[in-house]
N, C-alpha and C positions, 0 to 999 in steps of 0.2 A: 567456372574450376566452383566443383558442387562444395554444399555446404558442411560443417561438420554435423557431426550428428549430436543429437539431445542425450549425452548424461547419465539427466534426474529426469523424474516426470513424460519420458516414457509416452507414458500414455495420454499425456496430456489433449493432445494435439488433435488425438482420434474420438477423444469423449466430443469436443468442442467442434467435431463436424459431426457429431452426431446426436448433441443435444443443447441448451443453455444449460452452462455451470454456472455454481452459482457462491461469492465475493462472499464473506463476512462483514460484519458492521463495524461501528465504533469501537476503541478500546480505547479512550479518554471520555467518551460519555457512560461507557461500564464500571470504572476507576468512582467515579467521582458519585456514583446512588452506593460505592463503600464508605463514602463518608470520615473520608480516612484523612486522621491528624499529620501535623509535624511530628510526633513522635511516632504512630504505626509509620511513615515514611522512613524513617532511621532505622525500620526492623523493631522497635518495643514491642514485646509483649509477643511478641509469634518468636513461638518454639519449635518449628517444625524442623525434620528431620537434616533441612539444607538453609536454616535459620541461620542470620549475616551476625546473629548476637549484639552484642556492643559494640559490632566495628563502627558503626555512622553515628553511635550516641555522643560522642563532643567533635563530631562536624564542624568549622566553624559559621558557615554557613543552614539559612535555612535551605531545606531541599522540598518541601510538600511543592505537588505541582510536580516535578521531576518525576513524570512517569516510567520511565525508563531504567529507572530509581528499583523501580517495582520488583523487579524479574531478579532484583540479588538477594533484597528485603523483606517482600511478599511475593513472593514467586505461587503462593498456593491462594492468589487474587486471580492474577495472569494464568492459572491454567485454568481455574474457574468460568474465569470469561470465554480462553479458548474452549470450552467443553458444552459449554452453552453456545456459540454461534457451529457450534458441532453437532451437536445433537436437535439444535433446528435445519436443521442443512445443508451448510455447510462445503462444498467441493476445496472450498481454498479458503486456507485464512492465515489473517498475516502476520507477523511476528511485532513483541513488541519493540517495534525499534525504530522509532515513527522520528524522535529524537536525537536517537543516540550515534550519533557522530560527536569527535571530536570537536567542531567547531558548533554545533550543539551547547556539547555540554558543559561547552567551555564560560556559558552563563551562570552554570552553576559553582563552578572551580571544582570540574571532575570530569574534566579532559579526558585525564589520566584512567580513569574505567570505560572508556567507550568499548576496548575493545573487549573487556568482561562482561559488560549486558548483551552488545548482541551475540556472544558465543552462547551463552546464557538463556538468553528469549530465544535467540533456535533451539536449544538442547525444551525448555520448553514448547515450544508449539511442537518441537519433532514428536515428543514423548505422547501429545495430544493427539496430532493427526493415529499415529501405531492408533493410539486405543478404540479409535472410530474406524478403522480403513478394515473394509472386508472386498475380497474379493467383486464384488459385482459395484461396489463406488469409492473409492480408494481416493483417500485426501491428500491437498496435496499443504507445504510451507512455503509461503508467499516470505520472501527475506524481505521485507521493506528497508524501501530508503527515503526518505523524506530531503523536503526543500530545503534544509537550513533557515534558520533567524537571517541570513545576509543572501544580501544578495550581488552579483557579479558583472547586472549588467546596468543597476538600479542607482544612482547617487544618494548618500544616505543625506543630503542637508543640500538645502535648496537651492544656497547662496552658491555653489563650487559643485556644476555639471562632470564634471567629471572627475569627482570622489566616490570612493568604494571604500567599505569595512574588509571586502575579500577577495582574494583574488583567485584561477583560475589550479594554481597548480596545489592550494592550500585547499582548493574542493577536493582536485584530486585524490591529496594523502590521505585524506578524510575519506572518502568513500570508497576505496580499497582496503582502506584498515577492514570498515564495516564490510565489505560485498567477503573480505577473506572470512573473516569470524560468522560471515552468515552461513558461509558456505561451511565450515568447518563443524560446526552447529547443524547441518540437517537442513537446510531449508533446499528448495526444490526448484523452485521459481526466484528470479528477482523483480521485486519490484518499483519502477522508480516511479513515485506517485506525486501528485499534490504539488506538479507542477508549475509556479510559477514565474519562473525567470529558465528561459530557455538555455543558456551558459548555464548557470546550473547542472542544469541535468546532462549536456554536454560530459562537463564535467563528469559528473555520477557514470552517466554510460563510455567515457573512456572509461574511467577504474573499473566496470565490469569487466568489460573485455580487458584490459590487464591480469584483473584476478582470473579465468578463466588461461588466460597466458600459462600462468603462474601456479596454478593449479592442475593445469587440462580437464578440466571438471566444463562441461557449454549446460550450462542450464539456459531454458527460456527465458526469455527478456518480456514485460508489461512495463510500459510506458503512460500513466494518467496525469496529464494536465488540468489544470483549473478555470477557469473564464471564469473571471473577475467581475464583470459587471454585466450590463444588457451589451452592450458593444462587440460583444463573443470575441474577446481579444484577451491572452493572459497578459498579467501583468508588466512583462516587459515588451509590452507592445504586438506580440506578433497574432494575429487571426488565425483559428482549429486550425487549416489547411496550411499556412505557413506552419507551424509547428510542425506537423507532422513534417513533412519537407525534409526538415531540420534535422528529425528524427529520424528520420524512415533505414537508413544506411545503417545500422545495426540488426535490421532484421527480428523485427521484436515477434513474438509469437504473437501478440495482441498489443494494441493501441488504442487509448481513451478518453474520458471527464472524469474526474469525482467532484465531492462538495459543493462548492462554492453555493450555487443561487438555488439548491433543489430540482429536482425531476421536473417541475412544470417548469421550472424556467431554463433550461438543460437541455429542450428536446432538439429545440431547428441549429444548435451546435454539435448535438449529437450526430443528428440527421446529415451533417456539412460532413460529416468525420469518418460516416460509411461512404458517403458517395467518392470522398477523392480519396479512402486504404482501401481503398476493392481489393487489394493483397495482402492482407492481415488478417486479424478477430478482431474485433469490437466491444470494450469494457466496457460497464459505467455502474458508478456507485454514487448518485447522488448525496448529499442532506437530505434529512430527513425536512424538508423546505426552508426556511427564513431563519432566523435565528431568533429567540422569545425568553430570554432570561426568567419569564416567569414560571415555564412550563415547569416542567417534574427534571427532559431529559435538556432543556437546555433549545429546544425545536419544537415545533408544534404539531408534523403534521407525525399521523397512530398510526400502526400497521397495516390499516384498510388503504390509509391516501395516500401511503408511500405502495403499497403494495400496486394497488390501483395505475398509477400510473408508469411506474414500472414495464408492467403488463404492454402497456400499452406501446411503448419503444418494442417489445416482444411481438405483439402483434402485427407490426407495421413491419419487422426483419429488420432489424436496426443492430440487435446485440448479440455474443454470445456468452459473454458475462457480464454478470449482474452481481450486485450488490447494496451496502448501502457506508453510508460514511457518517458525518457529526448528525448527530442525537436518534443511530439508526441500535437497538437493540435485537436481542436473538429472539421476539418476540415479530421487529421490522424481518429481518433475514426469514424468518419459518411462512411472512407471509408473501414474501417476494418468490420463495422458491414453489408455493403453491401456486400461485397466480401465472406463472411461466412455465409451468409442467409439460404441459401439450401444444405451447407454440414450439413452434417452426426454429430454431438456430439461424443466424443469418450466413449465409453463402458466401462465399468463398470464390473470391477468382479463382478457375482451374489456372490458369496461367500463371497468375500472379505468386497460388497458394503454393504452384511447385519451386516454384525459383524464392519465398521469400522459408514456410518456416516447413512443407514435407521433407527437405534434404536434411532435417534434423533428428526425423524418427529413428530411432533404433529396424 
């Protein structure tokens, strides 16, 4: 059976055949630099053409820290962050939707706003990419699906191993709504990221396929897990190899790792993934080292350190897409882009490539 063709980002597989592509850096780190207070998160004092006005002035709960709300109340902040990463050389930028599911937004009492957040976030990223795209360097919007604060595989109660605070169907519905609005807003790629529970990821991937069926669109999928400790496993217990075999059925354009340990400690797991996922591209966007609350960004590594470590991955032929996660800034992304510019992209098995992603090309 032949694979369906991509309806968006048709140029991306060819780009990955030719060079290493650059993903953007952290959204949260950059938002923190604006030092926004509760009033700013509600949109007070912002008078742009798309201002929320007094819409959230009397909202019953505190909203500071709800970064996804800023797409509605402070779109200027989100757009400036996107443009900073694009100016630094990013080929792909992530939408401000890491926590824009009904499941995650319920923590703020804003579940009913999740669809609007996704649509507006995708539109902001789309506008930024369109502004920076050129015929020689197209830019792509990666619609970001985060893991949610809940886990379908692990009990939240140590005294009741069978307890769960979310189920597959709830996650599937939340991710379906999110994906539909990211597509409607102009996303080119779907990025299921920071996966700590493979069952959550399976719900997301099921929903993504469902959204493709409903819309007739077929976007490249990138899947990115996170290794949570030195055991080399994600939180729900799988090794990197087992994780790959659990998600490879959706034929992602790329699979990789992000967040967690930082580049220095991530290396053996990227090596493992590169060895087993021979029929797809590999992505890697680590934190800027380990957390340090005394640092300006919350993480220790400077752009020079992070880019040197990521360059080693590229020089070893392990990666096709690189970028940054927590603690990284446009300076980090610019340094990474320069560091890998002359390196060969990781080769994908010709037989595997034909079966997994080549059939999606227009």
